[in-house]
LUMLO-171264 format. One record per atom (N, C-alpha, C): residue number from 1; atom name; x, y, z. Coordinates in pm, 1 decimal, padded with zeros to 6 digits. Layout:
<rs>
 num atomo       c1       c2       c3
 NUM    CA        X        Y        Z
...
</rs>
This chain:
<rs>
 num atomo       c1       c2       c3
   1     N  08281.7 -12877.8  07088.3
   1    CA  08397.9 -12792.1  07096.1
   1     C  08451.4 -12767.2  06955.1
   2     N  08491.0 -12645.3  06930.1
   2    CA  08543.1 -12610.0  06798.7
   2     C  08687.4 -12656.4  06783.9
   3     N  08715.2 -12720.2  06671.0
   3    CA  08850.9 -12754.1  06633.8
   3     C  08852.2 -12787.3  06485.6
   4     N  08966.4 -12770.2  06419.5
   4    CA  08968.9 -12794.8  06275.4
   4     C  08958.0 -12943.8  06243.3
   5     N  08900.8 -12973.6  06126.4
   5    CA  08891.2 -13112.3  06081.5
   5     C  09026.7 -13166.9  06039.7
   6     N  09107.2 -13083.2  05976.8
   6    CA  09234.7 -13129.0  05923.3
   6     C  09339.8 -13022.0  05944.1
   7     N  09459.4 -13066.0  05979.5
   7    CA  09575.4 -12978.3  05990.1
   7     C  09693.7 -13050.5  05931.9
   8     N  09774.3 -12979.6  05856.1
   8    CA  09887.2 -13045.8  05791.3
   8     C  09986.9 -13097.8  05894.6
   9     N  10010.6 -13018.3  05998.8
   9    CA  10100.6 -13060.4  06105.2
   9     C  10024.7 -13061.9  06236.6
  10     N  10048.4 -13165.6  06314.3
  10    CA  09970.7 -13189.5  06435.7
  10     C  09999.7 -13086.9  06544.9
  11     N  10124.1 -13043.4  06554.7
  11    CA  10164.8 -12949.5  06659.2
  11     C  10220.4 -12823.2  06595.0
  12     N  10206.8 -12711.2  06665.4
  12    CA  10250.1 -12582.7  06609.4
  12     C  10343.4 -12513.0  06707.1
  13     N  10420.6 -12417.7  06654.4
  13    CA  10503.0 -12332.9  06740.0
  13     C  10412.8 -12240.0  06820.1
  14     N  10468.4 -12185.1  06925.4
  14    CA  10390.3 -12096.2  07011.5
  14     C  10345.3 -11971.0  06937.6
  15     N  10433.0 -11911.6  06859.4
  15    CA  10395.7 -11793.7  06782.6
  15     C  10387.2 -11669.4  06869.4
  16     N  10372.6 -11556.6  06804.8
  16    CA  10359.4 -11429.2  06874.4
  16     C  10234.2 -11358.8  06826.5
  17     N  10173.6 -11283.2  06914.7
  17    CA  10056.4 -11205.8  06879.3
  17     C  10103.4 -11066.7  06840.2
  18     N  10064.7 -11022.0  06720.4
  18    CA  10108.2 -10891.8  06672.5
  18     C  10062.5 -10783.8  06768.8
  19     N  10148.4 -10686.3  06790.4
  19    CA  10116.6 -10583.3  06888.1
  19     C  10024.5 -10476.1  06832.6
  20     N  10010.5 -10467.7  06700.1
  20    CA  09930.5 -10361.9  06640.8
  20     C  09781.9 -10381.4  06663.7
  21     N  09707.1 -10278.1  06635.3
  21    CA  09562.0 -10278.8  06650.5
  21     C  09499.2 -10324.1  06519.4
  22     N  09397.5 -10406.0  06526.5
  22    CA  09327.9 -10454.5  06407.6
  22     C  09210.7 -10361.5  06378.6
  23     N  09210.4 -10299.6  06261.3
  23    CA  09108.2 -10200.5  06226.4
  23     C  09001.2 -10262.2  06137.6
  24     N  08937.0 -10365.0  06182.9
  24    CA  08829.0 -10426.5  06106.3
  24     C  08694.6 -10383.8  06162.5
  25     N  08595.3 -10377.4  06077.9
  25    CA  08462.2 -10338.9  06121.8
  25     C  08366.3 -10457.2  06118.4
  26     N  08240.1 -10427.6  06147.4
  26    CA  08136.9 -10531.0  06142.1
  26     C  08110.5 -10568.1  05996.9
  27     N  08102.3 -10696.0  05968.8
  27    CA  08079.1 -10741.9  05832.8
  27     C  07938.1 -10794.8  05812.9
  28     N  07881.4 -10859.8  05914.6
  28    CA  07754.3 -10928.3  05897.2
  28     C  07642.5 -10870.3  05983.6
  29     N  07672.1 -10846.7  06111.6
  29    CA  07568.3 -10806.1  06205.2
  29     C  07563.1 -10656.1  06227.5
  30     N  07467.3 -10616.4  06311.7
  30    CA  07450.8 -10475.6  06347.2
  30     C  07522.6 -10441.6  06478.0
  31     N  07542.1 -10541.2  06564.1
  31    CA  07610.9 -10521.7  06691.6
  31     C  07720.5 -10626.3  06703.0
  32     N  07829.3 -10591.4  06771.1
  32    CA  07941.0 -10684.0  06781.5
  32     C  08017.9 -10668.2  06910.2
  33     N  08105.7 -10764.6  06934.3
  33    CA  08191.6 -10766.0  07052.2
  33     C  08335.9 -10757.2  07004.2
  34     N  08403.4 -10646.8  07037.5
  34    CA  08540.5 -10621.4  06993.6
  34     C  08634.9 -10631.2  07112.4
  35     N  08750.8 -10694.0  07093.2
  35    CA  08848.0 -10706.7  07201.0
  35     C  08929.0 -10578.5  07214.3
  36     N  08965.8 -10548.9  07337.0
  36    CA  09051.4 -10434.3  07364.6
  36     C  09193.8 -10482.9  07390.3
  37     N  09205.7 -10603.3  07445.9
  37    CA  09335.5 -10662.1  07475.3
  37     C  09364.1 -10776.8  07378.9
  38     N  09490.0 -10797.2  07349.8
  38    CA  09530.5 -10910.8  07268.8
  38     C  09560.7 -11030.7  07357.0
  39     N  09571.9 -11145.0  07295.8
  39    CA  09604.1 -11265.6  07371.1
  39     C  09556.0 -11388.8  07298.6
  40     N  09524.6 -11490.3  07377.0
  40    CA  09480.8 -11616.6  07322.2
  40     C  09345.4 -11651.8  07379.6
  41     N  09254.4 -11700.8  07296.2
  41    CA  09124.2 -11748.2  07341.4
  41     C  09114.5 -11896.6  07311.4
  42     N  09075.8 -11975.3  07410.3
  42    CA  09060.9 -12118.7  07388.5
  42     C  08923.2 -12148.2  07331.4
  43     N  08908.9 -12267.8  07279.0
  43    CA  08780.5 -12309.9  07222.3
  43     C  08672.8 -12315.4  07329.9
  44     N  08709.3 -12352.6  07450.8
  44    CA  08612.6 -12357.5  07561.5
  44     C  08560.4 -12218.9  07596.3
  45     N  08648.6 -12119.5  07595.9
  45    CA  08606.9 -11982.8  07628.1
  45     C  08514.6 -11927.8  07520.6
  46     N  08546.1 -11954.1  07394.3
  46    CA  08460.3 -11908.0  07285.8
  46     C  08323.8 -11975.4  07293.8
  47     N  08323.4 -12104.9  07322.7
  47    CA  08196.4 -12178.3  07331.6
  47     C  08113.3 -12132.5  07451.1
  48     N  08176.5 -12104.1  07564.0
  48    CA  08103.8 -12055.3  07681.8
  48     C  08040.4 -11919.4  07652.7
  49     N  08113.9 -11831.7  07585.4
  49    CA  08060.1 -11700.1  07550.3
  49     C  07946.6 -11714.0  07448.9
  50     N  07962.1 -11804.9  07352.6
  50    CA  07857.5 -11826.0  07252.7
  50     C  07729.4 -11878.7  07316.1
  51     N  07742.7 -11969.3  07412.4
  51    CA  07624.5 -12022.6  07480.8
  51     C  07554.4 -11915.4  07563.4
  52     N  07631.8 -11832.1  07631.3
  52    CA  07572.1 -11722.8  07708.1
  52     C  07501.0 -11625.0  07615.5
  53     N  07561.0 -11598.4  07501.5
  53    CA  07501.1 -11508.9  07403.0
  53     C  07370.5 -11566.4  07350.7
  54     N  07371.7 -11693.6  07314.1
  54    CA  07252.2 -11759.4  07261.2
  54     C  07141.7 -11767.0  07366.2
  55     N  07178.7 -11793.7  07489.7
  55    CA  07079.4 -11805.3  07597.4
  55     C  07011.5 -11670.9  07624.1
  56     N  07086.8 -11562.9  07621.9
  56    CA  07029.4 -11431.3  07648.7
  56     C  06952.4 -11374.4  07530.6
  57     N  06978.5 -11424.7  07410.7
  57    CA  06902.9 -11381.3  07293.9
  57     C  06769.5 -11455.3  07282.8
  58     N  06743.2 -11549.6  07372.8
  58    CA  06621.1 -11631.1  07370.0
  58     C  06605.7 -11701.8  07235.8
  59     N  06718.0 -11745.3  07180.0
  59    CA  06722.4 -11819.2  07054.2
  59     C  06663.3 -11741.9  06936.0
  60     N  06668.5 -11609.8  06943.4
  60    CA  06624.9 -11524.3  06832.8
  60     C  06747.2 -11462.3  06768.2
  61     N  06728.3 -11408.2  06650.7
  61    CA  06837.5 -11339.2  06583.3
  61     C  06940.2 -11435.8  06526.5
  62     N  07045.3 -11376.6  06471.6
  62    CA  07152.4 -11452.9  06408.1
  62     C  07283.3 -11414.3  06476.0
  63     N  07368.0 -11514.4  06502.4
  63    CA  07498.9 -11492.4  06564.2
  63     C  07606.3 -11538.8  06467.2
  64     N  07708.6 -11456.0  06450.2
  64    CA  07825.9 -11495.3  06373.7
  64     C  07944.2 -11499.9  06468.7
  65     N  08017.1 -11610.6  06467.4
  65    CA  08140.7 -11623.6  06543.4
  65     C  08255.7 -11597.1  06447.2
  66     N  08328.8 -11489.5  06470.3
  66    CA  08430.5 -11446.7  06375.3
  66     C  08568.4 -11506.4  06401.9
  67     N  08588.8 -11568.0  06517.1
  67    CA  08718.3 -11626.9  06549.8
  67     C  08704.5 -11778.5  06559.0
  68     N  08798.4 -11850.1  06499.6
  68    CA  08795.7 -11996.4  06502.5
  68     C  08924.7 -12047.0  06565.9
  69     N  08915.2 -12137.6  06664.3
  69    CA  09035.8 -12189.8  06730.3
  69     C  09106.5 -12293.2  06642.9
  70     N  09212.5 -12251.4  06576.4
  70    CA  09283.3 -12340.5  06485.3
  70     C  09429.3 -12362.5  06524.8
  71     N  09470.3 -12315.4  06640.7
  71    CA  09608.0 -12330.9  06686.4
  71     C  09611.5 -12439.4  06794.8
  72     N  09685.5 -12549.0  06773.8
  72    CA  09695.0 -12650.4  06879.5
  72     C  09792.0 -12604.3  06988.3
  73     N  09748.8 -12611.9  07112.5
  73    CA  09832.5 -12574.9  07226.3
  73     C  09869.1 -12703.5  07299.6
  74     N  09997.9 -12725.8  07314.4
  74    CA  10044.0 -12849.7  07376.2
  74     C  10082.3 -12825.8  07521.0
  75     N  10085.1 -12933.6  07596.5
  75    CA  10126.1 -12925.7  07735.7
  75     C  10178.4 -13059.3  07783.3
  76     N  10269.1 -13054.3  07876.8
  76    CA  10322.6 -13177.4  07934.5
  76     C  10264.7 -13196.2  08073.9
  77     N  10252.7 -13318.8  08120.3
  77    CA  10204.9 -13340.0  08257.4
  77     C  10301.4 -13278.8  08358.7
  78     N  10252.1 -13254.7  08478.4
  78    CA  10338.6 -13199.1  08581.5
  78     C  10438.5 -13304.1  08627.8
  79     N  10551.3 -13257.9  08677.2
  79    CA  10659.5 -13341.4  08729.0
  79     C  10719.2 -13433.0  08623.2
  80     N  10729.1 -13383.7  08500.7
  80    CA  10795.5 -13458.2  08394.9
  80     C  10929.0 -13391.4  08369.7
  81     N  11033.8 -13470.8  08356.7
  81    CA  11166.6 -13413.4  08335.4
  81     C  11176.5 -13349.2  08198.4
  82     N  11274.2 -13261.2  08184.4
  82    CA  11291.6 -13190.1  08058.5
  82     C  11341.1 -13284.8  07950.6
  83     N  11315.9 -13246.2  07825.8
  83    CA  11354.9 -13329.9  07713.6
  83     C  11241.2 -13422.3  07674.5
  84     N  11270.8 -13522.0  07597.7
  84    CA  11175.3 -13623.9  07553.5
  84     C  11065.7 -13568.2  07464.1
  85     N  11090.9 -13456.9  07396.4
  85    CA  10998.0 -13408.4  07295.4
  85     C  10887.4 -13318.5  07346.7
  86     N  10803.5 -13280.2  07252.8
  86    CA  10694.4 -13187.7  07281.8
  86     C  10575.9 -13265.7  07336.0
  87     N  10497.8 -13201.6  07421.3
  87    CA  10382.5 -13267.0  07482.4
  87     C  10267.8 -13286.7  07384.8
  88     N  10164.1 -13354.4  07430.9
  88    CA  10045.8 -13380.0  07349.2
  88     C  09959.7 -13253.4  07341.5
  89     N  09870.4 -13249.6  07242.8
  89    CA  09781.4 -13134.5  07226.1
  89     C  09681.9 -13131.0  07341.7
  90     N  09680.7 -13020.8  07416.8
  90    CA  09591.0 -13006.3  07531.4
  90     C  09458.2 -12945.5  07490.8
  91     N  09463.9 -12837.7  07411.7
  91    CA  09341.3 -12771.1  07369.4
  91     C  09369.4 -12690.5  07243.0
  92     N  09263.8 -12637.6  07183.9
  92    CA  09274.8 -12556.0  07063.4
  92     C  09245.1 -12411.0  07099.1
  93     N  09317.9 -12318.8  07036.5
  93    CA  09304.0 -12177.2  07068.9
  93     C  09315.7 -12093.3  06942.5
  94     N  09285.2 -11966.7  06956.4
  94    CA  09304.3 -11869.9  06849.3
  94     C  09377.3 -11748.8  06906.6
  95     N  09459.8 -11688.2  06822.9
  95    CA  09530.4 -11567.5  06864.5
  95     C  09448.4 -11446.5  06823.5
  96     N  09429.9 -11352.7  06915.1
  96    CA  09354.4 -11231.8  06882.3
  96     C  09439.0 -11109.8  06914.6
  97     N  09432.8 -11013.7  06825.0
  97    CA  09495.7 -10885.0  06847.0
  97     C  09392.5 -10790.0  06903.1
  98     N  09435.4 -10680.5  06963.6
  98    CA  09337.6 -10579.6  07005.4
  98     C  09261.7 -10527.6  06883.8
  99     N  09131.4 -10519.1  06895.9
  99    CA  09048.5 -10470.2  06787.4
  99     C  08978.6 -10578.1  06708.5
 100     N  09011.5 -10705.0  06732.0
 100    CA  08945.0 -10813.1  06660.6
 100     C  08800.9 -10825.8  06707.2
 101     N  08712.0 -10858.1  06615.6
 101    CA  08571.1 -10879.0  06648.1
 101     C  08549.4 -11027.8  06668.6
 102     N  08487.1 -11063.4  06780.9
 102    CA  08466.7 -11203.8  06813.2
 102     C  08327.3 -11249.5  06771.6
 103     N  08224.7 -11173.1  06808.0
 103    CA  08086.5 -11209.0  06775.6
 103     C  08016.6 -11092.7  06707.7
 104     N  07921.0 -11126.8  06622.0
 104    CA  07832.0 -11028.1  06561.8
 104     C  07688.9 -11077.9  06575.5
 105     N  07595.2 -10984.9  06594.5
 105    CA  07455.2 -11018.7  06618.3
 105     C  07366.5 -10933.6  06528.2
 106     N  07259.5 -10995.2  06477.4
 106    CA  07160.6 -10921.5  06399.3
 106     C  07024.3 -10986.9  06419.5
 107     N  06918.5 -10908.0  06407.7
 107    CA  06783.9 -10962.4  06414.2
 107     C  06716.5 -10950.6  06549.3
 108     N  06773.9 -10872.3  06642.0
 108    CA  06713.7 -10850.8  06773.8
 108     C  06716.0 -10701.5  06804.3
 109     N  06645.0 -10663.6  06909.7
 109    CA  06642.1 -10522.4  06947.6
 109     C  06776.4 -10479.3  07005.5
 110     N  06795.3 -10348.8  07014.7
 110    CA  06921.8 -10293.7  07064.0
 110     C  06947.3 -10335.4  07209.0
 111     N  06844.3 -10325.2  07294.4
 111    CA  06861.2 -10359.6  07435.6
 111     C  06897.3 -10506.3  07453.5
 112     N  06828.7 -10593.4  07380.1
 112    CA  06856.1 -10736.4  07390.1
 112     C  06996.9 -10768.0  07342.7
 113     N  07038.9 -10707.0  07231.8
 113    CA  07172.4 -10732.1  07177.6
 113     C  07280.5 -10686.1  07274.7
 114     N  07263.6 -10567.4  07331.7
 114    CA  07364.8 -10515.3  07423.9
 114     C  07371.5 -10598.9  07550.5
 115     N  07255.1 -10638.4  07603.4
 115    CA  07252.9 -10720.3  07724.6
 115     C  07318.6 -10855.9  07701.4
 116     N  07289.8 -10918.6  07588.7
 116    CA  07346.0 -11050.7  07560.8
 116     C  07495.4 -11043.3  07530.3
 117     N  07539.7 -10941.2  07457.4
 117    CA  07683.1 -10927.0  07430.1
 117     C  07761.0 -10895.4  07557.0
 118     N  07699.5 -10821.3  07648.3
 118    CA  07764.9 -10792.9  07776.4
 118     C  07783.0 -10920.8  07857.2
 119     N  07680.4 -11007.1  07858.9
 119    CA  07692.2 -11133.1  07933.2
 119     C  07795.5 -11224.5  07868.0
 120     N  07806.6 -11220.5  07734.7
 120    CA  07908.1 -11301.9  07666.9
 120     C  08048.0 -11249.9  07696.5
 121     N  08062.7 -11117.6  07708.6
 121    CA  08195.3 -11061.7  07735.7
 121     C  08245.7 -11099.6  07874.2
 122     N  08153.5 -11125.5  07967.0
 122    CA  08193.9 -11165.7  08102.0
 122     C  08252.6 -11306.4  08104.7
 123     N  08227.0 -11385.4  08001.4
 123    CA  08281.0 -11521.0  07993.7
 123     C  08421.5 -11524.8  07935.1
 124     N  08465.4 -11414.4  07878.4
 124    CA  08595.7 -11410.1  07812.5
 124     C  08701.7 -11351.2  07904.5
 125     N  08827.6 -11397.1  07894.3
 125    CA  08933.0 -11347.4  07982.8
 125     C  08994.2 -11215.0  07938.3
 126     N  08952.4 -11161.4  07827.0
 126    CA  09004.9 -11035.1  07775.7
 126     C  08900.3 -10925.6  07786.5
 127     N  08944.9 -10800.7  07796.7
 127    CA  08851.3 -10688.6  07799.6
 127     C  08790.9 -10672.0  07660.9
 128     N  08660.7 -10646.4  07657.7
 128    CA  08589.3 -10632.1  07530.7
 128     C  08502.9 -10506.8  07533.2
 129     N  08464.9 -10462.4  07414.3
 129    CA  08377.9 -10346.9  07400.2
 129     C  08266.5 -10382.3  07302.5
 130     N  08144.6 -10337.8  07333.5
 130    CA  08030.7 -10361.3  07245.6
 130     C  08027.1 -10248.0  07143.4
 131     N  08018.8 -10286.0  07016.0
 131    CA  08017.6 -10185.9  06909.9
 131     C  07892.0 -10204.5  06825.6
 132     N  07855.2 -10100.3  06752.6
 132    CA  07742.0 -10109.8  06661.5
 132     C  07780.3 -10052.6  06527.9
 133     N  07711.4 -10099.8  06425.0
 133    CA  07736.8 -10053.3  06289.7
 133     C  07685.3 -09911.5  06276.2
 134     N  07761.5 -09825.9  06209.3
 134    CA  07721.1 -09685.8  06198.9
 134     C  07600.6 -09668.0  06107.2
 135     N  07593.6 -09744.9  05998.7
 135    CA  07479.6 -09736.6  05908.4
 135     C  07418.6 -09874.3  05891.8
 136     N  07289.1 -09883.6  05900.2
 136    CA  07219.0 -10010.0  05881.6
 136     C  07170.0 -10015.4  05738.6
 137     N  07229.0 -10101.5  05656.7
 137    CA  07191.8 -10110.6  05515.3
 137     C  07059.0 -10181.1  05499.4
</rs>
């Protein structure tokens, strides 16, 4: 499971996800998975999508994961009274705005890349779109 090695503070505020659209393009691969909706992705969801992507690529090509879960999300057990401080860290997550690229792929055919990115998008709770680089350098 992805999580940071070191954090200055163990717990973080909830924070807000910016409402604007992120206008970033593909940096490494030829095909990518871009989010349409903003929200939060947990480390488990990213790992499940990465495994589905790797399995459908038949272990060929190169995958870049562009989002890293570095936000600790805390939770309290059920039926606990209010007060007594903040709960323990439950899981790690990342905040994504609409337009963020989650995965990039290179080194496989177009059909294989699209099929594998589609299967990875089904593992994520947000709507995603498969994009391709306009020029292949």
